[in-house]
N, CA, C and O atoms as CSV, one atom per row, in Angstrom:
chain,resi,resn,atom,element,x,y,z
A,1,MET,N,N,78.707,96.980,94.503
A,1,MET,CA,C,79.205,98.220,93.938
A,1,MET,C,C,78.736,98.295,92.483
A,1,MET,O,O,78.828,97.319,91.738
A,2,THR,N,N,78.239,99.452,92.099
A,2,THR,CA,C,77.732,99.623,90.745
A,2,THR,C,C,78.876,99.880,89.763
A,2,THR,O,O,80.000,100.199,90.152
A,3,THR,N,N,78.554,99.732,88.495
A,3,THR,CA,C,79.542,100.020,87.448
A,3,THR,C,C,79.988,101.475,87.531
A,3,THR,O,O,81.174,101.768,87.381
A,4,ASP,N,N,79.049,102.388,87.769
A,4,ASP,CA,C,79.407,103.804,87.890
A,4,ASP,C,C,80.348,104.050,89.057
A,4,ASP,O,O,81.265,104.865,88.956
A,5,GLU,N,N,80.130,103.353,90.158
A,5,GLU,CA,C,81.023,103.501,91.320
A,5,GLU,C,C,82.416,102.960,91.007
A,5,GLU,O,O,83.417,103.524,91.447
A,6,ILE,N,N,82.479,101.877,90.254
A,6,ILE,CA,C,83.788,101.339,89.862
A,6,ILE,C,C,84.514,102.348,88.981
A,6,ILE,O,O,85.698,102.613,89.186
A,7,TYR,N,N,83.809,102.915,87.998
A,7,TYR,CA,C,84.428,103.939,87.147
A,7,TYR,C,C,84.891,105.142,87.963
A,7,TYR,O,O,85.974,105.675,87.718
A,8,ALA,N,N,84.089,105.571,88.924
A,8,ALA,CA,C,84.471,106.716,89.764
A,8,ALA,C,C,85.736,106.412,90.550
A,8,ALA,O,O,86.633,107.250,90.639
A,9,ASN,N,N,85.809,105.210,91.122
A,9,ASN,CA,C,87.003,104.823,91.882
A,9,ASN,C,C,88.220,104.696,90.973
A,9,ASN,O,O,89.310,105.142,91.331
A,10,LEU,N,N,88.039,104.090,89.798
A,10,LEU,CA,C,89.161,103.986,88.859
A,10,LEU,C,C,89.612,105.362,88.386
A,10,LEU,O,O,90.808,105.604,88.222
A,11,THR,N,N,88.668,106.256,88.168
A,11,THR,CA,C,89.029,107.613,87.765
A,11,THR,C,C,89.905,108.263,88.824
A,11,THR,O,O,90.892,108.919,88.494
A,12,ASP,N,N,89.555,108.088,90.091
A,12,ASP,CA,C,90.384,108.622,91.181
A,12,ASP,C,C,91.790,108.033,91.130
A,12,ASP,O,O,92.775,108.752,91.299
A,13,ILE,N,N,91.881,106.734,90.900
A,13,ILE,CA,C,93.194,106.067,90.830
A,13,ILE,C,C,94.003,106.624,89.663
A,13,ILE,O,O,95.171,106.973,89.833
A,14,PHE,N,N,93.396,106.712,88.484
A,14,PHE,CA,C,94.104,107.228,87.317
A,14,PHE,C,C,94.553,108.666,87.536
A,14,PHE,O,O,95.680,109.024,87.196
A,15,ARG,N,N,93.681,109.491,88.101
A,15,ARG,CA,C,94.043,110.891,88.344
A,15,ARG,C,C,95.211,111.000,89.314
A,15,ARG,O,O,96.066,111.874,89.170
A,16,GLU,N,N,95.246,110.111,90.298
A,16,GLU,CA,C,96.357,110.115,91.249
A,16,GLU,C,C,97.644,109.626,90.595
A,16,GLU,O,O,98.693,110.254,90.739
A,17,VAL,N,N,97.568,108.513,89.881
A,17,VAL,CA,C,98.764,107.941,89.247
A,17,VAL,C,C,99.369,108.917,88.246
A,17,VAL,O,O,100.588,109.081,88.204
A,18,PHE,N,N,98.534,109.564,87.441
A,18,PHE,CA,C,99.029,110.442,86.391
A,18,PHE,C,C,99.057,111.912,86.795
A,18,PHE,O,O,99.445,112.766,85.998
A,19,ASP,N,N,98.647,112.212,88.032
A,19,ASP,CA,C,98.625,113.583,88.539
A,19,ASP,C,C,97.927,114.508,87.540
A,19,ASP,O,O,98.444,115.561,87.165
A,20,ASP,N,N,96.728,114.075,87.120
A,20,ASP,CA,C,95.954,114.816,86.124
A,20,ASP,C,C,94.477,114.721,86.480
A,20,ASP,O,O,93.842,113.688,86.269
A,21,GLN,N,N,93.940,115.801,87.019
A,21,GLN,CA,C,92.548,115.830,87.452
A,21,GLN,C,C,91.563,115.916,86.291
A,21,GLN,O,O,90.352,115.858,86.505
A,22,GLN,N,N,92.057,116.051,85.085
A,22,GLN,CA,C,91.189,116.167,83.913
A,22,GLN,C,C,90.858,114.821,83.267
A,22,GLN,O,O,90.049,114.762,82.342
A,23,ILE,N,N,91.474,113.746,83.747
A,23,ILE,CA,C,91.238,112.427,83.146
A,23,ILE,C,C,89.787,112.019,83.337
A,23,ILE,O,O,89.245,112.087,84.440
A,24,VAL,N,N,89.168,111.594,82.239
A,24,VAL,CA,C,87.822,111.037,82.245
A,24,VAL,C,C,87.917,109.681,81.554
A,24,VAL,O,O,88.334,109.591,80.400
A,25,LEU,N,N,87.530,108.642,82.262
A,25,LEU,CA,C,87.631,107.292,81.714
A,25,LEU,C,C,86.358,106.883,80.987
A,25,LEU,O,O,85.248,107.244,81.379
A,26,HIS,N,N,86.549,106.123,79.923
A,26,HIS,CA,C,85.476,105.536,79.143
A,26,HIS,C,C,85.815,104.068,78.939
A,26,HIS,O,O,86.976,103.690,79.093
A,27,PRO,N,N,84.850,103.231,78.600
A,27,PRO,CA,C,85.147,101.814,78.395
A,27,PRO,C,C,86.256,101.561,77.376
A,27,PRO,O,O,87.015,100.602,77.519
A,28,ASP,N,N,86.357,102.401,76.360
A,28,ASP,CA,C,87.348,102.178,75.319
A,28,ASP,C,C,88.663,102.923,75.548
A,28,ASP,O,O,89.510,102.949,74.655
A,29,THR,N,N,88.855,103.528,76.723
A,29,THR,CA,C,90.106,104.218,77.038
A,29,THR,C,C,91.245,103.204,77.088
A,29,THR,O,O,91.131,102.163,77.735
A,30,THR,N,N,92.349,103.518,76.398
A,30,THR,CA,C,93.534,102.660,76.383
A,30,THR,C,C,94.763,103.484,76.749
A,30,THR,O,O,94.687,104.699,76.934
A,31,ALA,N,N,95.891,102.799,76.848
A,31,ALA,CA,C,97.152,103.476,77.153
A,31,ALA,C,C,97.485,104.542,76.115
A,31,ALA,O,O,98.124,105.543,76.439
A,32,ALA,N,N,97.064,104.341,74.892
A,32,ALA,CA,C,97.335,105.320,73.833
A,32,ALA,C,C,96.604,106.643,74.063
A,32,ALA,O,O,96.965,107.666,73.481
A,33,ASP,N,N,95.586,106.619,74.906
A,33,ASP,CA,C,94.782,107.820,75.151
A,33,ASP,C,C,95.304,108.699,76.288
A,33,ASP,O,O,94.877,109.844,76.433
A,34,ILE,N,N,96.226,108.169,77.094
A,34,ILE,CA,C,96.697,108.902,78.275
A,34,ILE,C,C,98.211,109.008,78.231
A,34,ILE,O,O,98.925,108.005,78.214
A,35,ALA,N,N,98.683,110.252,78.214
A,35,ALA,CA,C,100.124,110.487,78.204
A,35,ALA,C,C,100.767,109.836,79.431
A,35,ALA,O,O,100.208,109.877,80.527
A,36,ASP,N,N,101.912,109.253,79.245
A,36,ASP,CA,C,102.705,108.630,80.315
A,36,ASP,C,C,102.136,107.305,80.826
A,36,ASP,O,O,102.593,106.798,81.850
A,37,TRP,N,N,101.155,106.740,80.137
A,37,TRP,CA,C,100.656,105.416,80.540
A,37,TRP,C,C,101.615,104.378,79.961
A,37,TRP,O,O,101.427,103.872,78.855
A,38,ASP,N,N,102.630,104.084,80.736
A,38,ASP,CA,C,103.630,103.102,80.344
A,38,ASP,C,C,103.503,101.885,81.253
A,38,ASP,O,O,102.578,101.804,82.061
A,39,SER,N,N,104.427,100.942,81.122
A,39,SER,CA,C,104.330,99.706,81.911
A,39,SER,C,C,104.441,99.979,83.406
A,39,SER,O,O,103.775,99.319,84.203
A,40,PHE,N,N,105.261,100.930,83.791
A,40,PHE,CA,C,105.409,101.263,85.209
A,40,PHE,C,C,104.094,101.811,85.768
A,40,PHE,O,O,103.645,101.387,86.833
A,41,ASN,N,N,103.489,102.740,85.060
A,41,ASN,CA,C,102.227,103.306,85.534
A,41,ASN,C,C,101.088,102.304,85.435
A,41,ASN,O,O,100.129,102.378,86.203
A,42,HIS,N,N,101.185,101.364,84.496
A,42,HIS,CA,C,100.180,100.309,84.412
A,42,HIS,C,C,100.196,99.485,85.704
A,42,HIS,O,O,99.144,99.136,86.240
A,43,ILE,N,N,101.378,99.185,86.187
A,43,ILE,CA,C,101.506,98.451,87.455
A,43,ILE,C,C,100.911,99.269,88.592
A,43,ILE,O,O,100.219,98.725,89.453
A,44,ASN,N,N,101.175,100.569,88.601
A,44,ASN,CA,C,100.612,101.433,89.646
A,44,ASN,C,C,99.086,101.434,89.610
A,44,ASN,O,O,98.439,101.455,90.658
A,45,ILE,N,N,98.511,101.411,88.413
A,45,ILE,CA,C,97.056,101.359,88.275
A,45,ILE,C,C,96.527,100.035,88.826
A,45,ILE,O,O,95.555,100.015,89.582
A,46,ILE,N,N,97.160,98.950,88.449
A,46,ILE,CA,C,96.720,97.622,88.895
A,46,ILE,C,C,96.795,97.519,90.412
A,46,ILE,O,O,95.844,97.067,91.051
A,47,VAL,N,N,97.917,97.932,90.994
A,47,VAL,CA,C,98.078,97.885,92.454
A,47,VAL,C,C,97.058,98.795,93.127
A,47,VAL,O,O,96.476,98.430,94.149
A,48,GLY,N,N,96.844,99.967,92.564
A,48,GLY,CA,C,95.844,100.880,93.123
A,48,GLY,C,C,94.451,100.279,93.099
A,48,GLY,O,O,93.696,100.414,94.063
A,49,ALA,N,N,94.104,99.612,91.994
A,49,ALA,CA,C,92.789,98.978,91.889
A,49,ALA,C,C,92.673,97.813,92.870
A,49,ALA,O,O,91.637,97.642,93.513
A,50,GLU,N,N,93.724,97.017,92.985
A,50,GLU,CA,C,93.693,95.896,93.930
A,50,GLU,C,C,93.474,96.400,95.351
A,50,GLU,O,O,92.689,95.825,96.105
A,51,THR,N,N,94.155,97.451,95.707
A,51,THR,CA,C,94.031,98.024,97.046
A,51,THR,C,C,92.653,98.626,97.261
A,51,THR,O,O,92.010,98.368,98.278
A,52,ARG,N,N,92.202,99.422,96.313
A,52,ARG,CA,C,90.925,100.124,96.440
A,52,ARG,C,C,89.740,99.164,96.515
A,52,ARG,O,O,88.820,99.366,97.308
A,53,PHE,N,N,89.766,98.114,95.683
A,53,PHE,CA,C,88.628,97.210,95.596
A,53,PHE,C,C,88.788,95.942,96.429
A,53,PHE,O,O,87.858,95.143,96.531
A,54,GLY,N,N,89.968,95.756,97.028
A,54,GLY,CA,C,90.199,94.570,97.846
A,54,GLY,C,C,90.206,93.288,97.029
A,54,GLY,O,O,89.701,92.254,97.466
A,55,ILE,N,N,90.787,93.371,95.832
A,55,ILE,CA,C,90.836,92.213,94.935
A,55,ILE,C,C,92.282,91.920,94.567
A,55,ILE,O,O,93.189,92.672,94.923
A,56,LYS,N,N,92.484,90.838,93.865
A,56,LYS,CA,C,93.809,90.482,93.366
A,56,LYS,C,C,93.663,90.041,91.920
A,56,LYS,O,O,92.909,89.115,91.624
A,57,PHE,N,N,94.386,90.703,91.012
A,57,PHE,CA,C,94.400,90.316,89.609
A,57,PHE,C,C,95.411,89.199,89.404
A,57,PHE,O,O,96.502,89.225,89.973
A,58,GLN,N,N,95.049,88.235,88.601
A,58,GLN,CA,C,95.997,87.210,88.176
A,58,GLN,C,C,96.795,87.779,86.998
A,58,GLN,O,O,96.307,88.644,86.270
A,59,THR,N,N,98.016,87.290,86.818
A,59,THR,CA,C,98.854,87.775,85.720
A,59,THR,C,C,98.140,87.639,84.383
A,59,THR,O,O,98.191,88.553,83.560
A,60,SER,N,N,97.480,86.517,84.157
A,60,SER,CA,C,96.776,86.307,82.891
A,60,SER,C,C,95.656,87.332,82.689
A,60,SER,O,O,95.373,87.729,81.559
A,61,GLU,N,N,95.025,87.757,83.779
A,61,GLU,CA,C,93.976,88.770,83.676
A,61,GLU,C,C,94.567,90.120,83.274
A,61,GLU,O,O,94.021,90.818,82.419
A,62,VAL,N,N,95.676,90.473,83.894
A,62,VAL,CA,C,96.329,91.747,83.574
A,62,VAL,C,C,96.756,91.758,82.113
A,62,VAL,O,O,96.580,92.755,81.412
A,63,GLU,N,N,97.314,90.648,81.663
A,63,GLU,CA,C,97.779,90.561,80.282
A,63,GLU,C,C,96.639,90.630,79.280
A,63,GLU,O,O,96.850,91.036,78.138
A,64,SER,N,N,95.430,90.240,79.685
A,64,SER,CA,C,94.301,90.232,78.753
A,64,SER,C,C,93.546,91.555,78.703
A,64,SER,O,O,92.667,91.719,77.857
A,65,LEU,N,N,93.861,92.500,79.579
A,65,LEU,CA,C,93.166,93.785,79.601
A,65,LEU,C,C,93.541,94.603,78.368
A,65,LEU,O,O,94.712,94.912,78.150
A,66,LYS,N,N,92.542,94.946,77.573
A,66,LYS,CA,C,92.779,95.739,76.360
A,66,LYS,C,C,92.387,97.198,76.541
A,66,LYS,O,O,92.865,98.067,75.812
A,67,ASN,N,N,91.516,97.469,77.515
A,67,ASN,CA,C,91.047,98.836,77.734
A,67,ASN,C,C,90.435,98.931,79.138
A,67,ASN,O,O,90.371,97.939,79.864
A,68,VAL,N,N,89.997,100.107,79.498
A,68,VAL,CA,C,89.416,100.326,80.825
A,68,VAL,C,C,88.134,99.512,80.998
A,68,VAL,O,O,87.854,99.028,82.094
A,69,GLY,N,N,87.360,99.360,79.937
A,69,GLY,CA,C,86.142,98.559,80.019
A,69,GLY,C,C,86.436,97.121,80.437
A,69,GLY,O,O,85.692,96.537,81.225
A,70,ASP,N,N,87.522,96.549,79.907
A,70,ASP,CA,C,87.924,95.195,80.310
A,70,ASP,C,C,88.272,95.158,81.799
A,70,ASP,O,O,87.940,94.200,82.498
A,71,MET,N,N,88.936,96.198,82.270
A,71,MET,CA,C,89.309,96.262,83.680
A,71,MET,C,C,88.063,96.333,84.557
A,71,MET,O,O,87.973,95.648,85.576
A,72,VAL,N,N,87.109,97.160,84.158
A,72,VAL,CA,C,85.864,97.291,84.917
A,72,VAL,C,C,85.120,95.960,84.959
A,72,VAL,O,O,84.629,95.554,86.013
A,73,THR,N,N,85.037,95.290,83.830
A,73,THR,CA,C,84.359,93.992,83.763
A,73,THR,C,C,85.028,92.981,84.688
A,73,THR,O,O,84.348,92.221,85.378
A,74,THR,N,N,86.349,92.972,84.702
A,74,THR,CA,C,87.089,92.048,85.567
A,74,THR,C,C,86.850,92.379,87.036
A,74,THR,O,O,86.656,91.479,87.853
A,75,ILE,N,N,86.864,93.656,87.369
A,75,ILE,CA,C,86.609,94.069,88.753
A,75,ILE,C,C,85.190,93.678,89.163
A,75,ILE,O,O,84.982,93.152,90.256
A,76,GLU,N,N,84.220,93.930,88.295
A,76,GLU,CA,C,82.828,93.553,88.595
A,76,GLU,C,C,82.714,92.059,88.859
A,76,GLU,O,O,82.052,91.638,89.807
A,77,ARG,N,N,83.360,91.263,88.021
A,77,ARG,CA,C,83.309,89.807,88.179
A,77,ARG,C,C,83.910,89.388,89.518
A,77,ARG,O,O,83.348,88.555,90.228
A,78,LYS,N,N,85.045,89.968,89.851
A,78,LYS,CA,C,85.712,89.603,91.104
A,78,LYS,C,C,84.869,90.029,92.317
A,78,LYS,O,O,84.772,89.291,93.297
A,79,LEU,N,N,84.277,91.193,92.247
A,79,LEU,CA,C,83.456,91.659,93.365
A,79,LEU,C,C,82.186,90.822,93.507
A,79,LEU,O,O,81.728,90.567,94.621
A,80,SER,N,N,81.621,90.398,92.385
A,80,SER,CA,C,80.368,89.639,92.446
A,80,SER,C,C,80.586,88.185,92.865
A,80,SER,O,O,79.683,87.549,93.410
A,81,THR,N,N,81.782,87.666,92.610
A,81,THR,CA,C,82.061,86.274,92.989
A,81,THR,C,C,82.766,86.176,94.330
A,81,THR,O,O,83.042,85.079,94.814
A,82,GLY,N,N,83.056,87.322,94.927
A,82,GLY,CA,C,83.709,87.310,96.225
A,82,GLY,C,C,85.171,86.926,96.170
A,82,GLY,O,O,85.746,86.515,97.178
A,83,ARG,N,N,85.798,87.061,94.966
A,83,ARG,CA,C,87.213,86.725,94.823
A,83,ARG,C,C,88.062,87.909,95.255
A,83,ARG,O,O,88.780,88.510,94.455
A,84,MET,N,N,87.963,88.228,96.536
A,84,MET,CA,C,88.654,89.361,97.087
A,84,MET,C,C,89.744,88.871,98.025
A,84,MET,O,O,89.786,87.693,98.378
A,85,VAL,N,N,90.605,89.759,98.417
A,85,VAL,CA,C,91.676,89.424,99.347
A,85,VAL,C,C,91.408,90.127,100.666
A,85,VAL,O,O,90.712,91.141,100.715
A,86,ASN,N,N,91.952,89.593,101.701
A,86,ASN,CA,C,91.831,90.248,103.011
A,86,ASN,C,C,92.771,91.424,103.072
A,86,ASN,O,O,93.935,91.322,102.685
A,87,ALA,N,N,92.267,92.538,103.557
A,87,ALA,CA,C,93.089,93.744,103.667
A,87,ALA,C,C,93.972,93.655,104.885
A,87,ALA,O,O,94.743,94.574,105.157
């Protein structure tokens, strides 16, 4: 899966979680950039990404995410190393 495909899938997840079709993600997008991005919605994003990409984030990975670019990098790493979960 390409980086652009990961961004497209994450954009779909964010738009669904926040019910906002206008969201456009960038590597430097943070919670401060999106209204209602609180801890509850952060969990929804993580679960949505795990489901969509067939991966599992470790707690330490979630805690280290500073922006969407970090999330994309982590997803790319997991997909390239085959650290996925069975659906």
